[in-house]
N, C-alpha and C positions, 0 to 999 in steps of 0.2 A: 556593421549591421545597423547601428543607430543612424548613421549617415544615410544608408539606403532607405530606411523607414522615413526619415525626414524628407528625402527626395520624393518618395511616393506621396507624402502628404502635400508637398508643394505642387506636384503634378495634379492632385485632386483639386487643389484650390485654384491654381492658375488656369488649368485646362478643364474647368468644370463644364464648359459648353461643348467641349470635344468629347463626343459620346464614347469613342473607342478607348481613348486614353483613360477616361474616368472609370470605365468598367474594368479595364486592366488593373488600374491602381486599387480599386475596391477588392478585386479578386486576390491580388498579391499581398495586400496589407494583412489579411488574416493569418497567413503563414508566418509573416514576420513577427506578429504578436507572440506566437508560440516560441519562435526562435529567440526572441529577446528575453522572454521569461526563462528559457532554459540556460541562456548564456549568463544571465545575472544571478541565477541560483547556483551557488557553488556545489552543493551536494548533488543536484540534478546534473550539473555539468560533469562532475566526476563519474557518476553512474553511467551517463551517456558515453563517456570516453571508454569505460570498461566494456560496455556493450559493443561499441565499435571495434574494439580489439577482439572481442569474441566473434563477431561477424567475419572479421578478417581471417580468423583461424579455423572456423567451422564451415567455410564455404565448400570444402571438399565433401563433407558428409551430406550437406544440403544438395550439392550437385548429384551425389549418389542417389538421393531420393528422387530427383527429377529423372535420372536415367532409369531407375527402377520402375517408375510409373509409365514412362514413355515406352519402355520395352514391353511391359505387359499389355499396354494399349495396342502396340503393334501386333503382338501375338493374338489378342482378342479380336482385332480386326480381321486377321487372316483366318483364325479358327472359326469364327462365327459368320463369316461372309456367306450370304445366301440363306441365313436362318432368320427366324423372328427376332433373335437377339441382335443381329447385326445389319439387317437390310430394311430399308423403308419401302413398303409396298402398299398400293391401294387395296382396299377391302371392298369387294363388290361394287366397283366404281368404273364406269367407262373411261378409257384413256383420255378422252377429250374433255372430261368433266373436271371443273375446278372446285376446290373446297371439299375434297373427299377426306374421309377419316384415314389417318395413316398410323401404322404401328411404328412410332418413332420417338415417343416421349422418353422412353427408358432404354433406348437401343444404341448400337454402336455402328452406325453406317460408315464412318470413316475414322481415321486415326485421331482427328481433332476432337470429335465428340467422345471417342473412346478414351482419350487421355483425360478429358473432363470427368467422365463417369468413374474412371479408375482412381482419380484423385479424391473424388467424393467417397468412393469405397474405402480408400485408405483412412479416411476419418471415421469410418464405420457409421456414417450418417444415412446411407441408402441401402443398407444390408438388411434383409436378403432381397429387397425389391429388384436390384439390378441383376441378380442371379436368376430370378424366377422364370423369365421367358426361356432361357436355355435349359434350366433344370427341369421344367415341365416336359421338354422334348427329350432330354437325355440326362439321366442322373449322374453320368460320369463327369459332367461339367462342374460338379461341386469340387472336383480335385483342383481344377484351375483356380477357382475363386477361393477355395480353402487355403491353398498354398500361398496365394497372394496376401490373404489376410493374416495368416499365421506368421509369415516372414515379415510382412510390412508393419503390422500393428504390434505384434508381440516382441519383435526383435529390432527392426530398423528404427521405428519411432522411439523406442527406449534407448537405443544407441545415440540417437540425436539428442535426447534429453540428457544422457550421461555426458556426452561430449560438450554440449553447451554449458552445463553446470561446471564441469571440471575446468574448462577454460576460463569461465567467469570467476570461479573460486581462486584459480591460480593467479589471474590478473589482479584480483582483489588483494591477495596476499602480497604480491609484488608491489602494488601501490601502497599498501600499508607499511611495507618495509622501507620504501623510499620516503614516505612521510616521516617515519620514525627516524631515519637517518638524517633527514633535513632538520627535524626537530632537535636532535642531539647536537648537530653542527651549529645551529643557531644559538642554542643554549650555551654551547662552549664559547662561541664568539661573544655572547653577552657576558659570560663569566670573566673572560679576559678583559673586556672593557671595564667591568666593575672593579676588577683587581687593579687596573691601571688608575682608576679614580682614587683608590685608597693608597696606592704607593706606585712608585716608578721602577719597581724591580723587574717587571716584564711587560711586554705588550706585543703588538702585531707588527710584523715587518714584511713588506712586499718583496717578492723575489722576482726579478726580471722585468717587471712592468706592471701596469694597471690591470692587465687581463690575466696575469699569472696567478698561480695558487699562492696561498699564504701559509706560513709556518711560524713556529715560535722562534723569536730571536733573542739572543742573550743580552743585547744592548737595548736600552729604552729608546723609543722613538715617539713622535707625536701620534696621538690617537686619531682615528678616522671619524670624519663627520658623517651625519646621517645620509647626506647626498652620496658620499663615496660608497657607503655600505649598500645603498639602493642601486647604484650603477653596477655594482659587482655582486648583486644578489644571486645571480645564476652561476657564479664562478665556483670552482671546487675549493672550498676553504679548508685546507689541511692545517690544523692548528697543533697537532701533536697532543699527546696526553698531558693534561695540566699537572704541574708539580704538586706534590702533597703539601708543600710549604706555602702554597698560595691559598688565599681565602678572601672572603668578603665579610667585613664586620657589620655589626648591627646598624651603625649610623648610615652606612651606604645603602643597605637594604631598606631602611626606613625611607630614605629619599626616593628610592626606586618605587616603593609602594605608593608614596604620595603622588609621584608622577603618573603612575598607572591609573589613579583615580580620575585623571583628566580625560581619559578615553571613554567614550560613551559605550563602546561595545564590550567593555570590561566592567564587571560588577564593582560597585563601590565597596571598599575595604576599610572598616573602622580601625582606629589606631589600636584598640584593644586586640582585635584580630590580627593586626600586623605583628605585634609582639608574640602572640600565641603561635602564629604561623612560623615565625623565625625560630622560636624555641622548639617547635616540632621538627623543623628541618635540622636544627643543630643537635645532632644525635649525641655527640660527645660533650656538649655543654661548655665548649671553650669560648663561646661568643663570636666565633668566626665560621662561616660556611665554606667548607672545602668543595672541590668539584663533585665528589661523590654525593655530598649532601645537597648541593645546589641543583643537580640535574633532576631532583624529584619535585622541584618547585611547581611545575605545571599541574601535576596530579593533586598535590596538596592544596594548591590555590583553587582548583576547581571544587574540591570538597569544602574548602572554607567559604567559598562564595555561594554554594548551593545548600549546604547543611546549616541550619539555624537551630539554635538552642530553643527547645520547647518552652514556651512561656508558662508560668504558673497559672493556676485557675483563677477566674475572676473572684471567686469567694475568698481565696487566699490573699489576693491583692487588695480588694476593696473592703472585705469584712474579715479581717484576720481573727477577731475574737470568735466569730461564728465558726470559722474554719478550725480553730483550736478546741472548740467545745466537744464534749464527749459524744453527744448524739450525732453530730456531723461526722466525726471520726468513725463511729460505728457504721453509719451508712456508707462511708467511703470504703471501709474494709469489706463490707458486704458486696459492693459493686465491683471492687477489684479482685474479689475471690474468683477462683476458677469455676466454682459451682454455680456462680451467677450466670456465666455463659452456658454452662450445661443445662440449667433450667430453661434458658431462652431457646436452646436447641430442641429440648423436649417439647416446648410449646410450638415451635415451628413444625415438628413432626405431626403433632395433633392437628394443627392448623392445615397442614397439607392434606391429611386424611379428610378433614371436613370440606375442603375445597373440592377434592375429587368426588366426594359424595354429593355435594351440591351440583356439580357439573355433570353427573351421570345421565340425567334425563336429556340434556342437550347433546351429550356425546352419543347417545343411543338414537338420535334423530328426532326427538320431540321438539316442538316449537318452544321458543324462549318466552317465558311469561313476562309481560311488560307491566304487570301490576306491582308497584313498589310498595310493599307493606312491611311492617316490622314483625316478620315471622321469626321462627326459631333460628333459621340460618342467619338472618340479618342481625339478630341479637347476639349470636355467638361471634359473628365477625366484628360487631361493635366492641365486644369485650376484648378480642384480640387486638383491635386497633388501639384501644386505650392502653393495653399492656405494652405494646410496642412504643407508643408515645411516651409512656412513663419511663421505659428503658432508655429512650433517647434523652429525655430530660435529666435522668439521674447521671448518665455518663457525661453529659455536658457540664453539669454542676460539679461533679467530682473531678473530672480530668481537665475541664476548661475547654473553651472553643478551639484554641490552637492545638492542643494535644489530641483532642477528639478528631479534628479535621485532618491531622497528619496521618492518620491510619486509613489505608485504602478500604479496609473492611468496614470501619465505622462510617466512612464517607458514603459507601454504597448502601449500607443499612439505613442511614439517616435520610438520604434522598429518596429511597424507596418508601420509607415510612411516611414521609411528608407527601409524596406523590399519591399514595393510596388514600391518605387522609383527605387530601384535596378532592379526589374522585368521589369518596364517600359523601363529602359535604355537597358536592355538585349534583350528585344523583338525586338527592331528596329536595332539591330546589324545584319549584313549580314549573312544569314543562307542558304547555298545552298541545304541542305537536306530537302525534302518535308515532310517526316515523323517527323523530328525534328521540323519543323515549326508548325505542328499540336499540338505537345506537348507544344511548347512555347505559342501558343494561349490559350490552355487550362489552362496553369499555370497563364497566365495573367488574365483570367476571374475569376479563383479561388482566386487569390491575391486581386482583386478588391472586391470580395465578403467578404473578411476578414474585410473590413472597417465597415461592419455591426456590428462587435463585439464592436467597439467603441461606437456605439449607444446603444447596449445592456447593456454595462457596466454602462451607465448613468442612466438606469432604476433601481430604488431602489430595487424592488423585485428580479430582476435578479442579481443585485450586491450582495444581501444577500446570494443567493445560490452559487455564485462564491466564495465569501469570506469564506463561509462554507466549500467549497471544499478545499481551501487553509489551513484552520484551521484543516481540517480532515486529511491532509497528515501526519503530525507528529504522530498522534495517530494510523493511519491505516498502516503506512509504516512498522512497525515491524511485523504485521500480514501478510502483503504482502511479506515481505522478507522470513518469515517462510514458506509461501505457495510456494515461488519459490524454497526454499531449499528442500521442499517435492517433488516438480516436478523434481528437479535435481536428487534426489535419486531414484525416480521411473523411470526416464529416464535411469539412469545407470542400474537399474535392468531390464528394458525392453530391453536395448541393449544386456544384457547378456542372456536373455531368448528368444528374438525374432529377434535379429540382423541378417540380411542377409537372413531371411526366406521368406520375402515378396518382390516381384518384379513384374512388369507388365507381364513379360514372364511367371512366375510361376502361377500367378493368372488367367491369360487368358487361359492358357493351362489346368490347373488342376481344377480350380473352376470358370469357366466362367459364370455359372448360378447363382452364389451367389450374394446377394445384395451388398456385399463389392466390387465385381468386376464390377457389372452393374452400380453402382453409381460412378465408377472411383475413388475409395478411396485409390488406391495403393500408392500414395505419403504419406499417413498417416501411417507411420511405425516407427520402432525403429532401423533402419539401422545406424543412426548416432545421435549425441546429439541434433542437431538442429531440425531434423524431429521428434525426440522423444518429445521434449518440445512442439512443435506445436500440436502433437497428444494429449498430456496430457491437453493442453489448450482447445482443442476441447471437450475433455471429461468433463471438468469443465462446459462447456455450456450445457451439458446433451443431447441436441438434437441429435438423431441418434447415441448415444454412444454405443448402443448394436450392431449396424452394424459394428462399428470399432472393438468391442470386438470379434464378430463372425468371422471377417476376420483373426484375429490372432488365434482363436480357430481352424480354418480350417487347418492351417499349423502346429499346435501342437496337443493339445487335449483339452478336456473340463476342465481340471484342470486349464488352463490359465484364465478361468473366474474369479478365485479368485484374480488374479492380478488386474483386473478392479473393482471388488467388494471392495477390500481393499482401492484402490485409491479413489473410489467414497465416501467411508465412511470418509476417512481422509480429502480429499480436499473439497468436496461439503458439506457433512453433518456437519463437524466440522469447518474447517477453513473458508469456504465461508460463512457459517451462522454467524460466529463471525464478519466478515467484514461487512456483510449486517446489522447486528444488531447495530454495532457501527455507521454506517452511519445513521441509523434511529434515534438513540439517539442524535447524534450531530446535525442533521438537525432540529429535534424537539426542541432542546435547543436553537438553533440560532433563530428559528421563535418565540419562547416564549420570548426571550430577546428583539427581535425587537418589 
């Protein structure tokens, strides 16, 4: 892929004067940017592989959806043939006159348009509009549309969601199992090599040749070099269960830790942590790591590299006499007491009531007053701001910056307090512009409402959902990144297909009666990358997506509908369903654990 990208770059440079090759290279390079990013990112590559396996296994249910839509489109074309729902007829217009008004914007004149409208109906985006022409003539037509919606939306699409998620979950578990097996195998190989370093009682012996599997040999042989291990990294290394008499002593593990510090992608391990890590692994305390103890090294090493001992407060380190004094200890006990947090929570409740009372005139539709004066509300808010600032200062003094910042709750409270304080200071700066004053007052009211989040975080049920969201980010970020890559590639394709074709002048002049123009959707186009991404995001939401599609069909042809159909299948049916399903599982697991 990198070679292909380099070739395209050479084509752009060497054949810069050749218009066709230069344009082709420009159009193709954008797609390779996304592919190179996906290939170089390991997590994205793994997730893309899982999605590919899902697509390979769920194509049957997706083909069933296609058959379902086409079958009902065929039935609709046959049933509504000759009616206002299905036929395009001129209204009060001579046969030889062009430009007549036709009943055909929401009709089914043939199976192609019928399939398009039934697909839109399956997304529930044009209901009941597509049904109304037939329903006005005969109320029994609701049976046809009702059965299509009930079976398609409530059953078929949910089955698609379940099948996609089950296959993705199963492939994820299989992938995790393979990774765990590879991890144990490599740890076992490392354990054997480390045992060979300490003594020659056992080692690895090849059976049959360089491509054969490996097992434990009773006789000592020469150890394998890094090149040998790399060449046979994909072989099935069967080492057998290590003997309980084998082990790795401290001096060998110390040399291993020192060598690991030379790798940039592994965190630096201090010598004090080296010994602490070894003692933690050495459960029986005999000074030698057995295989059972050694196989936990990755988990404990990760904890040792990420978990740091909280530093003592700055007062304790720089002014120990002040820290040991009775007044400071009394203040520390007061701040560390549970009632201190309770008092802050009570103040937050009172502050919430005051913010609601202050916002009532605006919420009831009255205009915002732009006169910034120190009235009763402002004085009360100033008192609360000072109290929260004092709380922040006391906690930083007592706990220290390191311990204070290590708490997610303190981090949120501190940033919010400083943000609101900065807004309060900025509000009362001289501002000659009247429009800017209105904006400043709105920012002030919104910033004060943010204090309610401090109260929400203190409620256990809300905190569970907030923490679930944080835990969900690492799992869902790869799917979201892949979704963005898909949006980027479709935006590139949209720019090449529809770029420059849509503008307010063109749409109002040629297609003024279209729903796309009447709804003022002209800004939703593919004239540039930013507008293309926004348009694709609106298509993910599904609402009125057929209006966006028809606007682009008007300036091209009905073939353009395939662009939007493929994007809907990729982004909504596949990727968005995976994101939604992962959220459901994670939220359910968090609630069960609670």
